[in-house]
BANUGU-692934 format. One record per residue: residue number from 0; residue in three letters; z, x, y of N, C-alpha, C in turn. Coordinates in nm, 2 decimals. Atoms other than C-alpha are relative to their C-alpha. Layout:
N
[r NUM; ala; [Z; X; Y]; [Z; X; Y]; [Z; X; Y]];
...
//
This chain:
110
[r 0; met; [0.03; 0.13; -0.04]; [1.72; 0.07; -0.23]; [-0.05; 0.00; 0.14]];
[r 1; asp; [0.07; 0.00; -0.13]; [1.50; -0.02; 0.06]; [0.09; -0.08; 0.10]];
[r 2; thr; [-0.08; 0.07; -0.10]; [1.65; -0.14; 0.39]; [-0.05; -0.14; 0.02]];
[r 3; asp; [0.04; 0.14; -0.01]; [1.43; -0.45; 0.39]; [0.07; -0.09; -0.10]];
[r 4; arg; [-0.07; 0.09; 0.10]; [1.60; -0.57; 0.07]; [0.14; -0.03; 0.06]];
[r 5; val; [-0.14; 0.02; -0.05]; [1.95; -0.53; 0.24]; [-0.01; -0.10; 0.11]];
[r 6; thr; [0.02; 0.08; -0.11]; [1.83; -0.69; 0.56]; [-0.04; -0.14; -0.04]];
[r 7; gly; [0.04; 0.13; 0.05]; [1.66; -0.97; 0.38]; [0.11; -0.08; -0.07]];
[r 8; phe; [-0.11; 0.07; 0.06]; [1.96; -1.05; 0.17]; [0.10; -0.05; 0.10]];
[r 9; ala; [-0.09; 0.04; -0.10]; [2.18; -1.06; 0.48]; [-0.06; -0.12; 0.08]];
[r 10; lys; [0.06; 0.12; -0.07]; [1.93; -1.30; 0.66]; [0.01; -0.12; -0.09]];
[r 11; lys; [0.00; 0.12; 0.09]; [1.91; -1.52; 0.35]; [0.14; -0.06; 0.00]];
[r 12; thr; [-0.13; 0.05; 0.01]; [2.29; -1.54; 0.33]; [0.04; -0.07; 0.13]];
[r 13; phe; [-0.03; 0.06; -0.13]; [2.33; -1.61; 0.70]; [-0.07; -0.13; 0.02]];
[r 14; gly; [0.08; 0.12; -0.01]; [2.05; -1.87; 0.69]; [0.06; -0.11; -0.08]];
[r 15; lys; [-0.06; 0.10; 0.08]; [2.22; -2.05; 0.40]; [0.13; -0.05; 0.06]];
[r 16; ala; [-0.12; 0.04; -0.07]; [2.55; -2.05; 0.59]; [-0.03; -0.09; 0.12]];
[r 17; glu; [0.04; 0.08; -0.11]; [2.38; -2.18; 0.90]; [-0.05; -0.14; -0.04]];
[r 18; gln; [0.05; 0.13; 0.05]; [2.21; -2.45; 0.70]; [0.12; -0.09; -0.05]];
[r 19; ala; [-0.12; 0.07; 0.05]; [2.55; -2.55; 0.54]; [0.07; -0.05; 0.13]];
[r 20; ala; [-0.07; 0.05; -0.12]; [2.70; -2.57; 0.89]; [-0.07; -0.11; 0.07]];
[r 21; gly; [0.08; 0.12; -0.06]; [2.42; -2.79; 1.01]; [0.01; -0.12; -0.09]];
[r 22; asn; [-0.03; 0.11; 0.08]; [2.47; -3.01; 0.71]; [0.14; -0.07; 0.03]];
[r 23; ala; [-0.13; 0.05; -0.02]; [2.84; -3.04; 0.78]; [0.01; -0.07; 0.14]];
[r 24; leu; [0.00; 0.06; -0.13]; [2.78; -3.12; 1.15]; [-0.10; -0.11; 0.02]];
[r 25; gly; [0.11; 0.10; -0.01]; [2.48; -3.34; 1.09]; [-0.10; 0.04; 0.10]];
[r 26; asp; [0.09; -0.05; -0.10]; [2.27; -3.13; 1.32]; [-0.13; 0.05; -0.07]];
[r 27; arg; [0.12; -0.03; 0.07]; [1.91; -3.13; 1.20]; [-0.07; 0.13; 0.05]];
[r 28; gly; [0.05; -0.13; -0.06]; [1.81; -2.84; 1.43]; [0.06; 0.12; -0.06]];
[r 29; thr; [-0.07; -0.11; 0.06]; [2.07; -2.61; 1.29]; [-0.04; 0.01; -0.15]];
[r 30; gln; [0.04; -0.01; 0.14]; [1.97; -2.71; 0.94]; [-0.14; 0.06; -0.02]];
[r 31; ala; [0.13; -0.06; 0.00]; [1.61; -2.63; 1.01]; [0.00; 0.15; 0.03]];
[r 32; glu; [-0.01; -0.14; -0.03]; [1.69; -2.30; 1.17]; [0.06; 0.08; -0.11]];
[r 33; gly; [-0.06; -0.06; 0.11]; [1.91; -2.21; 0.88]; [-0.09; 0.01; -0.12]];
[r 34; ala; [0.10; 0.00; 0.11]; [1.64; -2.30; 0.63]; [-0.11; 0.11; 0.03]];
[r 35; ala; [0.10; -0.10; -0.03]; [1.39; -2.09; 0.82]; [0.05; 0.14; -0.01]];
[r 36; thr; [-0.06; -0.14; 0.01]; [1.62; -1.79; 0.84]; [0.02; 0.04; -0.14]];
[r 37; ala; [-0.02; -0.03; 0.14]; [1.70; -1.82; 0.47]; [-0.14; 0.03; -0.06]];
[r 38; ala; [0.14; -0.03; 0.05]; [1.32; -1.83; 0.39]; [-0.05; 0.13; 0.05]];
[r 39; glu; [0.04; -0.14; -0.06]; [1.26; -1.53; 0.62]; [0.07; 0.11; -0.08]];
[r 40; gly; [-0.07; -0.10; 0.07]; [1.53; -1.34; 0.44]; [-0.05; 0.01; -0.14]];
[r 41; thr; [0.05; -0.01; 0.13]; [1.39; -1.43; 0.10]; [-0.13; 0.08; 0.00]];
[r 42; val; [0.12; -0.08; -0.01]; [1.05; -1.30; 0.20]; [0.02; 0.14; 0.03]];
[r 43; gln; [-0.02; -0.15; -0.03]; [1.18; -0.98; 0.35]; [0.07; 0.07; -0.12]];
[r 44; ala; [-0.06; -0.07; 0.12]; [1.39; -0.91; 0.04]; [-0.10; 0.02; -0.11]];
[r 45; ala; [0.11; -0.02; 0.10]; [1.09; -0.97; -0.18]; [-0.09; 0.12; 0.04]];
[r 46; phe; [0.08; -0.11; -0.05]; [0.89; -0.73; 0.04]; [0.07; 0.13; -0.03]];
[r 47; gly; [-0.07; -0.12; 0.03]; [1.16; -0.47; 0.01]; [0.00; 0.04; -0.15]];
[r 48; gln; [0.01; -0.03; 0.15]; [1.16; -0.51; -0.37]; [-0.13; 0.05; -0.04]];
[r 49; ala; [0.14; -0.05; 0.03]; [0.78; -0.47; -0.38]; [-0.01; 0.15; 0.04]];
[r 50; lys; [0.01; -0.14; -0.05]; [0.81; -0.15; -0.17]; [0.08; 0.09; -0.10]];
[r 51; asp; [-0.07; -0.08; 0.09]; [1.07; -0.02; -0.41]; [-0.08; 0.02; -0.13]];
[r 52; ala; [0.08; 0.00; 0.12]; [0.85; -0.10; -0.71]; [-0.12; 0.10; 0.02]];
[r 53; ala; [0.12; -0.08; -0.03]; [0.55; 0.07; -0.55]; [0.04; 0.15; 0.01]];
[r 54; arg; [-0.05; -0.14; -0.02]; [0.76; 0.38; -0.46]; [0.03; 0.06; -0.14]];
[r 55; gly; [-0.03; -0.05; 0.14]; [0.87; 0.40; -0.83]; [-0.12; 0.03; -0.07]];
[r 56; met; [0.12; -0.03; 0.07]; [0.52; 0.37; -0.96]; [-0.07; 0.13; 0.05]];
[r 57; ala; [0.06; -0.12; -0.06]; [0.40; 0.64; -0.72]; [0.07; 0.12; -0.05]];
[r 58; ser; [-0.08; -0.12; 0.05]; [0.68; 0.87; -0.83]; [-0.03; 0.03; -0.15]];
[r 59; asp; [0.04; -0.02; 0.14]; [0.59; 0.81; -1.20]; [-0.14; 0.06; -0.01]];
[r 60; ala; [0.14; -0.05; 0.00]; [0.22; 0.88; -1.13]; [0.00; 0.15; 0.04]];
[r 61; tyr; [-0.01; -0.14; -0.04]; [0.31; 1.20; -0.95]; [0.06; 0.09; -0.11]];
[r 62; asp; [-0.06; -0.08; 0.11]; [0.54; 1.32; -1.23]; [-0.10; 0.02; -0.12]];
[r 63; thr; [0.10; -0.01; 0.11]; [0.26; 1.24; -1.49]; [-0.10; 0.10; 0.04]];
[r 64; gly; [0.10; -0.09; -0.05]; [0.01; 1.43; -1.28]; [0.05; 0.15; -0.01]];
[r 65; ala; [-0.05; -0.14; 0.00]; [0.24; 1.73; -1.25]; [0.01; 0.05; -0.14]];
[r 66; glu; [-0.01; -0.04; 0.14]; [0.30; 1.74; -1.62]; [-0.14; 0.04; -0.06]];
[r 67; met; [0.14; -0.02; 0.04]; [-0.08; 1.72; -1.68]; [-0.05; 0.14; 0.05]];
[r 68; val; [0.04; -0.12; -0.06]; [-0.14; 2.01; -1.44]; [0.07; 0.12; -0.07]];
[r 69; gln; [-0.07; -0.10; 0.07]; [0.13; 2.22; -1.61]; [-0.05; 0.03; -0.14]];
[r 70; ala; [0.05; -0.01; 0.14]; [-0.01; 2.15; -1.96]; [-0.14; 0.06; 0.00]];
[r 71; arg; [0.14; -0.04; 0.00]; [-0.38; 2.21; -1.87]; [-0.04; 0.04; 0.14]];
[r 72; pro; [0.03; -0.03; -0.14]; [-0.42; 2.39; -1.54]; [-0.15; 0.02; 0.02]];
[r 73; gly; [0.15; -0.02; -0.02]; [-0.79; 2.48; -1.60]; [-0.07; -0.13; 0.00]];
[r 74; ser; [0.06; 0.13; -0.01]; [-0.89; 2.13; -1.68]; [0.03; -0.08; 0.12]];
[r 75; ser; [-0.04; 0.07; -0.12]; [-0.70; 2.00; -1.39]; [-0.08; 0.05; 0.12]];
[r 76; leu; [0.07; -0.07; -0.11]; [-0.87; 2.25; -1.15]; [-0.15; -0.05; -0.01]];
[r 77; leu; [0.14; 0.05; 0.01]; [-1.21; 2.15; -1.29]; [-0.02; -0.14; 0.04]];
[r 78; ala; [0.00; 0.14; -0.04]; [-1.14; 1.78; -1.25]; [0.01; -0.01; 0.15]];
[r 79; ala; [-0.01; 0.01; -0.15]; [-1.03; 1.83; -0.89]; [-0.12; 0.05; 0.07]];
[r 80; gly; [0.12; -0.04; -0.05]; [-1.34; 2.03; -0.82]; [-0.11; -0.10; -0.01]];
[r 81; leu; [0.11; 0.10; 0.02]; [-1.57; 1.77; -0.96]; [0.02; -0.12; 0.09]];
[r 82; ile; [-0.03; 0.12; -0.09]; [-1.39; 1.49; -0.77]; [-0.04; 0.04; 0.14]];
[r 83; gly; [0.03; -0.05; -0.13]; [-1.42; 1.70; -0.45]; [-0.15; 0.00; 0.03]];
[r 84; phe; [0.15; 0.00; -0.01]; [-1.79; 1.76; -0.51]; [-0.06; -0.13; 0.01]];
[r 85; ala; [0.05; 0.13; 0.00]; [-1.86; 1.40; -0.58]; [0.03; -0.07; 0.13]];
[r 86; leu; [-0.03; 0.06; -0.13]; [-1.68; 1.29; -0.27]; [-0.08; 0.06; 0.11]];
[r 87; gly; [0.08; -0.06; -0.10]; [-1.87; 1.54; -0.06]; [-0.14; -0.05; 0.00]];
[r 88; val; [0.13; 0.05; 0.01]; [-2.20; 1.42; -0.19]; [-0.01; -0.15; 0.05]];
[r 89; ile; [0.00; 0.14; -0.04]; [-2.11; 1.05; -0.14]; [0.02; -0.01; 0.15]];
[r 90; leu; [-0.03; 0.02; -0.14]; [-1.97; 1.10; 0.21]; [-0.11; 0.06; 0.09]];
[r 91; thr; [0.10; -0.06; -0.08]; [-2.26; 1.32; 0.34]; [-0.14; -0.05; -0.02]];
[r 92; arg; [0.13; 0.04; 0.03]; [-2.55; 1.14; 0.19]; [-0.07; -0.08; 0.12]];
[r 93; gly; [0.06; 0.08; -0.11]; [-2.61; 0.89; 0.48]; [-0.01; 0.08; 0.13]];
[r 94; ser; [0.00; -0.07; -0.13]; [-2.56; 1.15; 0.76]; [-0.12; 0.09; 0.01]];
[r 95; gln; [0.12; -0.09; -0.01]; [-2.88; 1.35; 0.68]; [-0.13; -0.08; 0.02]];
[r 96; pro; [0.13; 0.08; -0.01]; [-3.23; 1.24; 0.79]; [-0.08; 0.01; -0.13]];
[r 97; pro; [0.08; 0.00; 0.12]; [-3.48; 1.16; 0.52]; [-0.09; 0.12; 0.00]];
[r 98; arg; [0.09; -0.12; 0.01]; [-3.68; 1.46; 0.39]; [-0.15; -0.05; 0.03]];
[r 99; arg; [0.14; 0.02; -0.02]; [-4.04; 1.48; 0.51]; [-0.08; 0.06; -0.10]];
[r 100; ser; [0.09; -0.06; 0.10]; [-4.32; 1.54; 0.27]; [-0.06; 0.13; 0.05]];
[r 101; arg; [0.06; -0.12; -0.04]; [-4.50; 1.87; 0.27]; [-0.11; -0.02; 0.10]];
[r 102; trp; [0.11; 0.03; -0.09]; [-4.80; 1.72; 0.44]; [0.04; -0.05; 0.14]];
[r 103; gln; [-0.06; 0.04; -0.13]; [-4.59; 1.56; 0.71]; [0.05; 0.13; 0.08]];
[r 104; arg; [-0.05; -0.12; -0.07]; [-4.44; 1.90; 0.79]; [-0.12; 0.09; 0.05]];
[r 105; ile; [0.12; -0.08; -0.03]; [-4.78; 2.08; 0.79]; [-0.07; -0.06; 0.12]];
[r 106; tyr; [0.09; 0.07; -0.10]; [-4.97; 1.82; 1.00]; [0.08; -0.08; 0.10]];
[r 107; asp; [-0.08; 0.07; -0.09]; [-4.67; 1.67; 1.18]; [-0.04; -0.14; 0.02]];
[r 108; leu; [0.04; 0.14; 0.00]; [-4.76; 1.32; 1.09]; [0.12; -0.09; 0.02]];
[r 109; asp; [-0.11; 0.10; -0.02]; [-4.53; 1.05; 1.23]; [-0.05; -0.13; 0.04]];
//
């Protein structure tokens, strides 16, 4: 469980208690602060829950990839090589000057 979930739940609980205290005392400022703290806690808890879900999906993807590599190591190596080659071509294409034609090289036409 992520720490954001725990902290968010605590803020949400404290905010609701603060809001209830404001309601009992008739203090609108305390009510508003309690509502804001409770909303902040709700958002933080949801963020922690999303992080937990993403962590779980990444773990599942890693496990699936590991199983695939164990089952077919040659195919996995070939796929990794092709992906690396494609990325190399894509990332270096813009860094090279355009090729000059044969006549431009011979006569140095610019």
